[in-house]
N, C-alpha and C positions, 0 to 999 in steps of 0.2 A: 282645533283649527291655528295655533299658536305653533304645533308641531309642524302642519303644512308650511306655514308660512319661513317656517326655521328650513326645512328642507329645498323650498325654493330658493331662498339667499344661498343656500350650501350651493344648491344646483346653479347657482348664476355664478358665482365665484368661481366653482370649476370650468364651468363653458371660458368665463375672461381668462383662466390662466391657459387651458387647452387650447383657445382661440378658435370654440366651437361656433356654431352659429345660432343665436340665441333668439334673432329674430324670428328663422325657422318655428321654434319651439314656442314663440309667442303666439305667432298667430295659430300652429295648431291646437292652442289653450284658448285663444279667441273664439274658434270655430267649436270646440266641446266645449264652451261656459254655457250657461242653461242660466245665470244671474237675469238674463235680461228680459224684456216684456215681450210675450206671447203673443198667440194669433189669436187664442180663447180670450186672452186678456180685451185686445183688440178692441172682438165683437161684442162684448160685454158691455163697455163704453162705448159704442156706437149704440147700440142696444138700448140703454141708457137715456142718451141722448134726445134719439127717435123720440123713444116713451115721453119724456119732459115737452120734445116741441108739438106733440100731440094733444099734450094734455093742455098746454097756454097757447095753442093754435090761434085761439080769438085774439086771444091777449098781446102777441107777436104781431099779428096781422092788422091790428087795428095801432102797436105802436108804427110800423112799421110806415102804413097809409099816413100820419099823422106827420111823420119828419119826412115825407116825401113831396106831400102837403105845405108843408111848412117850408121847406126848399123853393119848392116852386113859384110860393107866396111870396119870397123874399129877395129872390133872384133878382138882379136889373134886367130892366125891359133894354133889348138889344137894339137901338133906332139907330139907322146912319144914311140920313139923306141926302149926304155928300157925295155919291157914290156915283163918280161918268159915267152913265149909260152908253154913252155915245163913243167909248174907246174903240179903236179899231181891233178886231179881230187879231190872231199873232200868226204868223205866216209859218209854213214850213220850210 
């Protein structure tokens, strides 16, 4: 691996000296690179998350209902009896 890094550095030095396009080579290297996350890994992670959600669905549902109920119960009531309902309608 060290030889590869050294070779890459030497190539970079040569590009600077020759005035070559290092950016184009970097883009090509990025496209060919396989170090990123693959589609299979994403599908496996999603499957695991769905499995956990199905396993604990009753607990999750109860928790969400409790949070919503608590939010509704603690929300202030909106009461405004000072609205003037005799206001004229807007004209065009």
